[in-house]
Structures are given as C-alpha cells and as structure tokens.
Backbone as CSV, one residue per row, in Angstrom:
resi,resn,N_x,N_y,N_z,CA_x,CA_y,CA_z,C_x,C_y,C_z
1,MET,23.184,-13.867,63.680,23.587,-12.600,63.091,22.713,-12.311,61.880
2,ALA,22.454,-11.074,61.624,21.559,-10.672,60.548,22.219,-10.712,59.171
3,ILE,23.545,-10.802,59.129,24.246,-10.902,57.847,24.617,-12.351,57.602
4,VAL,24.180,-12.883,56.479,24.464,-14.264,56.101,25.493,-14.250,54.977
5,VAL,26.498,-15.110,55.099,27.542,-15.211,54.086,27.216,-16.394,53.175
6,ASN,27.039,-16.110,51.888,26.693,-17.142,50.902,27.882,-17.489,50.013
7,LEU,29.077,-17.453,50.587,30.278,-17.749,49.806,30.246,-19.167,49.252
8,ASP,29.780,-20.117,50.048,29.718,-21.504,49.590,28.781,-21.669,48.400
9,VAL,27.697,-20.891,48.379,26.749,-20.950,47.262,27.411,-20.459,45.972
10,MET,28.114,-19.323,46.067,28.785,-18.779,44.878,29.913,-19.690,44.408
11,MET,30.627,-20.294,45.344,31.693,-21.226,44.968,31.100,-22.438,44.238
12,ALA,29.983,-22.936,44.713,29.330,-24.078,44.071,28.853,-23.710,42.670
13,LYS,28.291,-22.503,42.517,27.834,-22.063,41.193,28.986,-21.965,40.206
14,ARG,30.154,-21.588,40.705,31.338,-21.444,39.846,32.183,-22.718,39.799
15,LYS,31.705,-23.763,40.512,32.416,-25.045,40.575,33.876,-24.836,41.000
16,MET,34.054,-24.076,42.088,35.384,-23.742,42.570,35.546,-24.258,44.002
17,SER,36.673,-24.872,44.264,36.963,-25.379,45.600,37.537,-24.275,46.471
18,LEU,37.539,-24.515,47.765,38.115,-23.558,48.703,39.611,-23.397,48.446
19,ASN,40.286,-24.498,48.108,41.719,-24.436,47.798,41.981,-23.551,46.584
20,GLU,41.182,-23.727,45.545,41.355,-22.948,44.323,41.089,-21.461,44.583
21,LEU,40.017,-21.168,45.323,39.701,-19.778,45.645,40.812,-19.165,46.493
22,SER,41.318,-19.917,47.432,42.403,-19.449,48.286,43.628,-19.068,47.463
23,ASP,43.990,-19.911,46.523,45.144,-19.639,45.648,44.920,-18.383,44.818
24,LYS,43.732,-18.247,44.246,43.458,-17.131,43.344,43.280,-15.800,44.073
25,VAL,42.750,-15.844,45.297,42.502,-14.627,46.054,43.725,-14.225,46.874
26,GLY,44.517,-15.215,47.256,45.694,-14.931,48.055,45.417,-14.880,49.550
27,LEU,44.398,-15.586,49.987,44.077,-15.689,51.407,44.326,-17.106,51.887
28,THR,44.569,-17.244,53.176,44.791,-18.576,53.725,43.487,-19.367,53.727
29,LEU,43.626,-20.679,53.711,42.441,-21.542,53.778,41.662,-21.290,55.061
30,SER,42.371,-21.103,56.161,41.673,-20.903,57.435,40.852,-19.610,57.430
31,ASN,41.374,-18.537,56.868,40.618,-17.289,56.809,39.399,-17.417,55.900
32,LEU,39.565,-18.072,54.770,38.414,-18.276,53.875,37.385,-19.198,54.513
33,SER,37.849,-20.199,55.229,36.936,-21.126,55.887,36.104,-20.418,56.953
34,ILE,36.738,-19.531,57.716,36.022,-18.744,58.729,34.945,-17.891,58.065
35,LEU,35.284,-17.296,56.939,34.312,-16.485,56.208,33.192,-17.355,55.650
36,LYS,33.556,-18.465,55.053,32.582,-19.363,54.415,31.573,-19.915,55.421
37,THR,32.028,-20.216,56.630,31.131,-20.799,57.630,30.324,-19.753,58.384
38,GLY,30.547,-18.473,58.074,29.784,-17.416,58.712,30.290,-17.041,60.089
39,LYS,31.486,-17.474,60.446,32.037,-17.176,61.771,32.841,-15.883,61.797
40,ALA,33.048,-15.273,60.653,33.824,-14.029,60.585,33.025,-12.880,61.190
41,LYS,33.725,-12.006,61.884,33.092,-10.826,62.472,33.186,-9.625,61.541
42,ALA,34.090,-9.681,60.572,34.297,-8.562,59.650,34.955,-9.076,58.377
43,ILE,34.879,-8.260,57.327,35.573,-8.557,56.083,36.084,-7.238,55.509
44,ARG,37.302,-7.242,55.062,37.865,-6.041,54.441,37.307,-5.890,53.033
45,PHE,37.152,-4.636,52.629,36.677,-4.381,51.271,37.649,-4.933,50.237
46,THR,38.935,-4.905,50.521,39.916,-5.441,49.569,39.727,-6.948,49.408
47,THR,39.388,-7.626,50.502,39.130,-9.070,50.446,37.860,-9.342,49.660
48,LEU,36.817,-8.581,49.944,35.548,-8.737,49.227,35.738,-8.449,47.742
49,ASP,36.520,-7.433,47.434,36.821,-7.077,46.047,37.534,-8.225,45.335
50,ALA,38.514,-8.820,45.998,39.267,-9.927,45.395,38.379,-11.146,45.169
51,ILE,37.552,-11.474,46.151,36.653,-12.630,46.024,35.654,-12.403,44.891
52,CYS,35.066,-11.208,44.841,34.107,-10.905,43.775,34.776,-10.935,42.408
53,GLY,36.012,-10.485,42.332,36.735,-10.520,41.068,36.971,-11.934,40.577
54,VAL,37.362,-12.810,41.479,37.630,-14.205,41.111,36.340,-14.953,40.782
55,LEU,35.304,-14.735,41.584,34.035,-15.449,41.380,33.125,-14.762,40.359
56,GLU,33.560,-13.588,39.877,32.781,-12.829,38.902,31.346,-12.620,39.389
57,CYS,31.249,-11.992,40.569,29.944,-11.747,41.166,29.937,-10.383,41.840
58,GLN,28.814,-10.025,42.403,28.644,-8.777,43.130,28.705,-9.059,44.639
59,PRO,29.068,-8.068,45.459,29.086,-8.281,46.906,27.749,-8.801,47.444
60,GLY,26.654,-8.358,46.866,25.336,-8.815,47.293,25.074,-10.283,46.994
61,ASP,25.881,-10.872,46.109,25.760,-12.308,45.850,26.375,-13.112,46.990
62,ILE,27.289,-12.489,47.725,27.999,-13.167,48.805,27.413,-12.824,50.173
63,LEU,27.058,-11.561,50.362,26.523,-11.112,51.646,25.035,-10.813,51.526
64,GLU,24.278,-11.288,52.500,22.824,-11.115,52.478,22.342,-10.690,53.863
65,TYR,21.462,-9.712,53.899,20.857,-9.286,55.156,19.560,-10.055,55.377
66,VAL,19.433,-10.646,56.570,18.216,-11.371,56.933,17.654,-10.725,58.187
67,ASP,16.425,-10.261,58.108,15.768,-9.631,59.252,15.360,-10.712,60.234
68,GLU,16.095,-10.817,61.333,15.856,-11.878,62.318,14.587,-11.652,63.119
69,THR,14.056,-10.444,63.119,12.833,-10.181,63.882,11.603,-10.759,63.190
70,ARG,11.734,-11.116,61.931,10.588,-11.665,61.182,10.520,-13.178,61.224
71,GLU,11.499,-13.786,61.837,11.532,-15.266,61.870,10.722,-15.824,63.002
C-alpha cells in the first residue's frame, strides 16, 4: 500500500507504550495494534485527531505517502 503508518515511530519518540496510548486515546489495544502494524484499511479523523493530540504531533508524522512505482 502506498500509505505507510509510522505510529510506532511516534510512540517510540514519545516513549509511550501501546497500552498507555490506548488508555489515553480511548481505543482498544486490538484496534491500535491493527493501525500500528499497517493492516488498517481506514482511519477516522476523530481517531487521528485523538492520537495526534496525545502524541503531540501532526497527521503527517503518523501517515506517510510512499510512491511504490519508484521502488
């Protein structure tokens, strides 16, 4: 997929565990894990807003477009 999820990178920069992020964002561990591993097919703006608020980052810090035709 051309969209790469860098949630694990931002969590590492903030020294935050998946459990801690789950508690603060109000999402289940399984839903966050699906997002973190890049297996999610979609993300709600409200979810992205909550994650960015907790991690104090921008959506572009979490989501990245990679042009697969150049690889």
